C-alpha positions, 0 to 999 in steps of 0.5 A: 384142883388147878395148876400144881407144882411139886418139889421140882416141877409138875402139872396138875394132877388129873381127876376130881379134887381129893376129898377131906378124910372123915373122922366121924366126929360131930358135935351139937350146936349149943350156941343156937340152942341157947339162942332159941331158949333165950328167944322163947318163941311162941307157938305157930305154924312154921318149923324151926328146922331140926329143933323139934318144934314149930313157932311163929313165922317171924321167929322161924325166919329169924332163928332159921336164918341165924342157924343157916349161917352159924357154921359158915356152911351156907350157899353163896354166889360169887358175882352177887358177893354174898348169900342170896338164899340165906337172906330169903329162904327162911322167910319164904319157907316160914310164910309158905308153911303158915299159908299152906302154899302149894308146892309150885307156888313155894318153889316159884317164890324161892326162885323169885327170892334168889333171882332178885337177891342175886341181882341186887347183890350184883348191882350193889357195890358196898363201901370198903369194910361193909359186910354183905349180910343183911343189906342187898339181900332183903330185896330178895326176901321181899320178892319171895314173900310178895310172890307167896302173898299173890301181889301184882307187879306194882305191889311186888316192886313196892315190896322190893323197894321197901325191903331195900330201904331196910338194910343193915350197915354191918362192919366186916370187922365184927366177923373177924372179931367173932361177934355173933351180931354177924349172924343176926344181920341175916335174921334181920334181913329175912324178917325185914323182907317179910315186913316189906311184903306185908307192907305192900300187901296193905298198900303201904309200900310203893317203889320210889327209888329207895334202893338207889338211896339206901344201897347206893348213896349210903352203903356204896353204889347201885348199878341199875343195869344189873337188875334187869340185864339179860332178862329171861336168859340168865338164871342166877341160881345156876351160878352159885356155890355150895360150901364143903368147909365150915369157914368163910368162902374167901378161905376155901380155895386156900383150904382146897389147895392145902388139902391137895398138898397135904400128903406130899409134905415131907417132914415138919412144916417150916413156912406156908405162904398163901397168895390170894385175891385182895378180898381174902387177903385181909383174913390174915389174923393168926389169933382167934377169939372163938369159932366165928373169928376162926372161920374168918382166919386163913391161917387157922383154916389152912393150918387146920386143913394141913393138921386135920385133913378137913375144915369141918364143924368139929374143927371149931370145938373148944378143944380144936380151937385151943390146940397148940399145934394148930396155933403154932402152925397158923403162926407160920402161915403168911397171907399175901394179895397177889396181883396176878390172882387179883386180876382174875376177879370176879370170874375166879376167886383163886388162891395159891399155897406154897408149903416149905418143909425140910424135905422141900417145897410144894405148891398148889393153886385153886382157881375157885373153891370146890363146889363153885358152879365153875369148879367141881360143882356138886350134883344131885349125886354128890351133894347128899354125900357131902351133907351126910358127911357133915351131918353125921349120917344120911337120915336127915339128908334123906328127910330133906330130899324127900320133902324136896322131891315131893314139893312140886306135886303138893297142893299144900306144903305146910305139913311137909315143911313142918316135918323138917322140925322133928319130931313128928308130933311137931309141938310148939316151941312154947310147949317144949322144955 
């Protein structure tokens, strides 16, 4: 896990990190179901993943994107400072289903979307307080959709620049307050990427340097050198992370360290000190108004890890959020920025957790969240196990794996992608009660 000290002193425990224990509890996502119902999406060729129906490309892109980030179990890239895949993959897959694109073309479009999005994330320095959902990642969605539309280099550059001119300027406090507009920013990014690519296909988009003005002057700063650094020799998709906790990635290293200590705490917890980097230090609220606010609270996530042994979707149920024992424990959690940990950014996103109880004091430190490319990354063997644990069984994971394995050889991906909607007859959403 990282450097670790016991009640007296000690070295890091060898071997892989301790996995959270599974309690088997799973719950539906009523918020997303209500959103789909309120949207009332019309018929179309693109799947709403797991929703039992297909709909229009734009509706699928928006609704799948919001579902992807709703539980904070999306992928991410620490050097891009956000989520390149979530910004673009729903749009690319919806468009691929509509066009019945070949498997190789679909995979190339997904790769283009990720690489362009991640590089724009690296290049963009958002103003303090700006949330990274819905701004730099639009460029990735535009690039991936442009690839599916078969646009040439000039038109693709126009699509990317147009997408960069449609950023969301969302405040990070919205997430801390639990405002679900934060999810909508990701839906908007995907649909904006689609629009930018279609503009370019119509000859209405050209590269004029819009990105420098929108992502640079207005939202912060843009370093163009990052956009074409080490071309062909650095693949951003190899540097991302996959989450195992249903919470903001800034909480994960602290949760991992807390889980490492859980079995070594003797007696009632008297005090918890979480030292972390400055990006995470602001997530220090000890009260939460709902699931999203809880996922952005280090005191809640650490207290939940210590109390329940895992920070999964079940920890976001109404009962778990109202648990007085968790609230009392969170009230004893102090979050503090540590200069020595700050100095390790951006290569690491570390956290150090110290728990004091009547039996003594224990400390654990994590250099990065488990699942990061640089710290116990998940593999093709371990990731399905994690997903099956989170989804309550292997059946949906097996279905997704089957589609992924088949994609490279498919002359058309439409039917395979629609198979992710369930059930097999794939009715349109408009005809589904």
